[in-house]
C-alpha positions as CSV (number, residue, x, y, z in Angstrom):
1,M,11.6,-38.5,-23.8
2,N,15.1,-37.2,-24.3
3,N,14.9,-33.4,-23.9
4,K,18.2,-31.5,-24.4
5,R,16.7,-28.1,-23.9
6,P,18.4,-25.9,-21.2
7,V,16.6,-25.7,-17.9
8,N,18.0,-22.4,-16.7
9,L,18.7,-19.8,-19.3
10,D,21.5,-17.3,-18.5
11,L,20.4,-14.1,-20.1
12,S,23.8,-12.5,-19.7
13,K,25.1,-14.9,-22.4
14,F,22.7,-13.7,-25.0
15,Q,23.5,-10.8,-27.2
16,F,20.3,-8.9,-28.0
17,P,20.0,-6.8,-31.2
18,L,19.7,-3.1,-30.8
19,P,16.0,-2.9,-31.7
20,A,15.2,-5.5,-28.9
21,I,17.2,-3.4,-26.4
22,T,15.3,-0.2,-27.4
23,S,12.0,-2.1,-27.1
24,I,12.9,-3.3,-23.6
25,L,14.0,0.2,-22.6
26,H,10.7,1.5,-23.8
27,R,8.9,-0.9,-21.5
28,I,11.2,0.0,-18.6
29,S,10.7,3.8,-19.2
30,G,6.9,3.1,-19.1
31,V,7.2,1.5,-15.7
32,I,9.4,4.4,-14.4
33,L,6.7,6.8,-15.6
34,F,4.0,4.8,-13.9
35,V,5.8,5.0,-10.6
36,A,6.8,8.6,-11.1
37,I,3.2,9.7,-11.6
38,A,2.5,9.1,-7.9
39,F,5.3,11.3,-6.8
40,L,4.4,14.0,-9.3
41,L,0.8,14.0,-8.3
42,C,1.8,14.3,-4.6
43,A,4.0,17.2,-5.4
44,L,1.2,18.9,-7.4
45,G,-1.2,18.4,-4.5
46,A,1.3,19.9,-2.1
47,S,1.9,22.9,-4.4
48,L,-1.8,23.6,-4.5
49,E,-2.4,23.5,-0.8
50,S,-1.2,26.9,0.1
51,K,1.3,29.6,-0.8
52,E,3.7,28.3,2.0
53,S,3.6,24.8,0.8
54,F,4.2,25.9,-2.8
55,L,7.2,27.9,-1.7
56,A,8.5,24.9,0.4
57,L,8.2,22.6,-2.6
58,Q,9.9,25.1,-4.8
59,E,12.8,25.4,-2.3
60,A,13.0,21.6,-2.1
61,L,13.2,21.2,-5.8
62,Q,16.3,23.4,-5.9
63,G,18.4,20.7,-4.3
64,F,20.8,18.5,-6.3
65,F,19.0,15.2,-5.6
66,A,15.6,16.6,-6.5
67,K,17.0,18.0,-9.8
68,L,18.6,14.6,-10.5
69,V,15.3,12.8,-9.8
70,L,13.4,15.3,-12.0
71,W,16.0,14.8,-14.8
72,G,15.6,11.1,-14.6
73,I,11.8,11.3,-14.8
74,L,12.1,13.7,-17.8
75,A,14.6,11.3,-19.4
76,A,12.2,8.4,-19.1
77,L,9.4,10.6,-20.5
78,L,11.4,11.7,-23.4
79,Y,12.7,8.3,-24.3
80,H,9.2,6.8,-24.0
81,M,7.8,9.5,-26.2
82,V,10.5,9.1,-28.9
83,A,10.2,5.3,-28.8
84,G,6.4,5.5,-28.9
85,V,6.6,7.6,-32.1
86,K,8.9,5.0,-33.6
87,H,6.4,2.3,-32.7
88,L,3.5,4.3,-34.2
89,L,5.5,4.7,-37.5
90,M,6.0,0.9,-37.5
91,D,2.3,0.4,-37.0
92,I,1.6,2.3,-40.2
93,G,4.2,0.2,-42.1
94,I,7.3,2.5,-41.9
95,G,10.5,0.8,-40.7
96,E,9.5,-2.8,-40.6
97,T,12.5,-4.3,-42.3
98,L,15.6,-5.4,-40.5
99,E,17.7,-2.6,-41.8
100,S,15.2,0.1,-41.1
101,G,14.4,-1.3,-37.7
102,L,18.1,-1.0,-36.8
103,L,18.2,2.5,-38.2
104,G,15.0,3.4,-36.2
105,A,16.6,2.0,-33.0
106,K,19.7,4.1,-33.6
107,V,17.7,7.3,-34.3
108,T,15.6,6.6,-31.2
109,L,18.6,6.4,-29.0
110,V,20.3,9.5,-30.5
111,V,17.2,11.7,-30.4
112,S,16.5,10.6,-26.9
113,I,20.0,11.3,-25.7
114,V,20.0,14.8,-27.3
115,L,16.6,15.6,-25.8
116,T,17.7,14.3,-22.4
117,L,20.8,16.5,-22.5
118,L,18.8,19.5,-23.4
119,A,16.4,18.8,-20.5
120,G,19.4,18.6,-18.2
121,V,20.7,22.0,-19.4
122,I,17.2,23.5,-18.8
123,I,17.0,21.9,-15.3
124,W,20.4,23.0,-14.2
Protein backbone atom coordinates (compact mmCIF):
# COMPACT_ATOMS: atom_id res chain seq x y z
CA MET A 1 0.00 0.00 0.00
CA ASN A 2 1.44 3.34 -1.06
CA ASN A 3 0.22 5.85 1.49
CA LYS A 4 1.33 9.45 0.85
CA ARG A 5 -0.45 10.95 3.83
CA PRO A 6 1.76 12.98 6.18
CA VAL A 7 2.90 11.25 9.33
CA ASN A 8 3.54 14.33 11.49
CA LEU A 9 1.25 17.28 11.01
CA ASP A 10 2.72 20.70 11.76
CA LEU A 11 -0.28 22.67 13.04
CA SER A 12 1.61 25.96 12.75
CA LYS A 13 1.41 25.65 8.96
CA PHE A 14 -2.39 25.52 8.93
CA GLN A 15 -4.47 28.68 8.82
CA PHE A 16 -7.64 28.14 10.79
CA PRO A 17 -10.77 30.17 10.00
CA LEU A 18 -11.98 32.63 12.62
CA PRO A 19 -14.99 30.52 13.72
CA ALA A 20 -12.63 27.60 14.40
CA ILE A 21 -10.36 29.84 16.47
CA THR A 22 -13.28 31.14 18.52
CA SER A 23 -14.49 27.58 19.08
CA ILE A 24 -11.05 26.52 20.30
CA LEU A 25 -10.88 29.57 22.58
CA HIS A 26 -14.29 28.62 23.96
CA ARG A 27 -12.92 25.22 24.97
CA ILE A 28 -9.76 26.78 26.45
CA SER A 29 -11.81 29.26 28.48
CA GLY A 30 -13.87 26.36 29.81
CA VAL A 31 -10.72 24.59 31.02
CA ILE A 32 -9.49 27.83 32.63
CA LEU A 33 -12.80 28.20 34.45
CA PHE A 34 -12.70 24.58 35.61
CA VAL A 35 -9.27 25.13 37.18
CA ALA A 36 -10.21 28.56 38.55
CA ILE A 37 -13.20 27.14 40.43
CA ALA A 38 -10.83 25.37 42.85
CA PHE A 39 -9.06 28.62 43.71
CA LEU A 40 -12.29 30.59 43.96
CA LEU A 41 -13.86 28.00 46.28
CA CYS A 42 -10.73 28.04 48.43
CA ALA A 43 -10.94 31.83 48.66
CA LEU A 44 -14.64 31.62 49.50
CA GLY A 45 -13.92 29.12 52.26
CA ALA A 46 -11.18 31.31 53.67
CA SER A 47 -13.43 34.36 53.61
CA LEU A 48 -16.12 32.53 55.59
CA GLU A 49 -13.84 31.20 58.35
CA SER A 50 -13.63 34.32 60.44
CA LYS A 51 -13.59 38.08 60.28
CA GLU A 52 -9.78 38.09 60.39
CA SER A 53 -9.44 35.66 57.51
CA PHE A 54 -11.94 37.70 55.50
CA LEU A 55 -9.93 40.88 56.10
CA ALA A 56 -6.69 39.06 55.23
CA LEU A 57 -8.19 37.80 51.97
CA GLN A 58 -9.56 41.24 51.19
CA GLU A 59 -6.10 42.74 51.72
CA ALA A 60 -4.47 40.03 49.60
CA LEU A 61 -6.86 40.76 46.73
CA GLN A 62 -5.72 44.38 46.65
CA GLY A 63 -2.35 43.42 45.14
CA PHE A 64 -1.54 43.81 41.45
CA PHE A 65 -0.98 40.10 40.82
CA ALA A 66 -4.24 39.11 42.52
CA LYS A 67 -6.16 41.67 40.47
CA LEU A 68 -4.49 40.40 37.31
CA VAL A 69 -5.47 36.80 38.10
CA LEU A 70 -9.01 37.86 38.94
CA TRP A 71 -9.21 39.82 35.68
CA GLY A 72 -8.00 36.76 33.77
CA ILE A 73 -10.66 34.58 35.40
CA LEU A 74 -13.33 37.16 34.60
CA ALA A 75 -12.08 37.41 31.02
CA ALA A 76 -12.38 33.64 30.63
CA LEU A 77 -15.85 33.69 32.18
CA LEU A 78 -17.06 36.53 29.96
CA TYR A 79 -15.67 34.99 26.79
CA HIS A 80 -17.11 31.58 27.67
CA MET A 81 -20.50 33.16 28.33
CA VAL A 82 -20.59 35.15 25.07
CA ALA A 83 -19.37 32.18 23.00
CA GLY A 84 -21.88 29.96 24.75
CA VAL A 85 -24.72 32.29 23.77
CA LYS A 86 -23.46 32.17 20.17
CA HIS A 87 -23.49 28.36 20.29
CA LEU A 88 -27.02 28.36 21.74
CA LEU A 89 -28.17 30.59 18.87
CA MET A 90 -26.57 28.21 16.41
CA ASP A 91 -28.39 25.31 18.11
CA ILE A 92 -31.73 26.91 17.31
CA GLY A 93 -30.71 27.52 13.70
CA ILE A 94 -29.42 31.10 13.77
CA GLY A 95 -26.00 31.71 12.23
CA GLU A 96 -25.31 28.35 10.63
CA THR A 97 -24.15 29.59 7.21
CA LEU A 98 -20.52 30.37 6.47
CA GLU A 99 -21.12 34.12 6.28
CA SER A 100 -23.16 34.31 9.46
CA GLY A 101 -20.70 32.03 11.23
CA LEU A 102 -17.89 34.43 10.42
CA LEU A 103 -20.01 37.38 11.55
CA GLY A 104 -20.91 35.55 14.76
CA ALA A 105 -17.24 34.86 15.47
CA LYS A 106 -16.38 38.54 14.97
CA VAL A 107 -19.25 39.65 17.20
CA THR A 108 -18.18 37.15 19.85
CA LEU A 109 -14.65 38.52 19.90
CA VAL A 110 -15.69 42.18 19.92
CA VAL A 111 -18.32 41.77 22.66
CA SER A 112 -15.91 39.69 24.75
CA ILE A 113 -13.14 42.27 24.43
CA VAL A 114 -15.48 45.11 25.38
CA LEU A 115 -16.81 43.22 28.41
CA THR A 116 -13.28 42.23 29.46
CA LEU A 117 -12.13 45.85 29.27
CA LEU A 118 -15.13 46.94 31.34
CA ALA A 119 -14.31 44.25 33.90
CA GLY A 120 -10.73 45.55 34.02
CA VAL A 121 -11.98 49.09 34.68
CA ILE A 122 -14.20 47.82 37.48
CA ILE A 123 -11.38 45.75 39.05
CA TRP A 124 -8.85 48.56 38.95
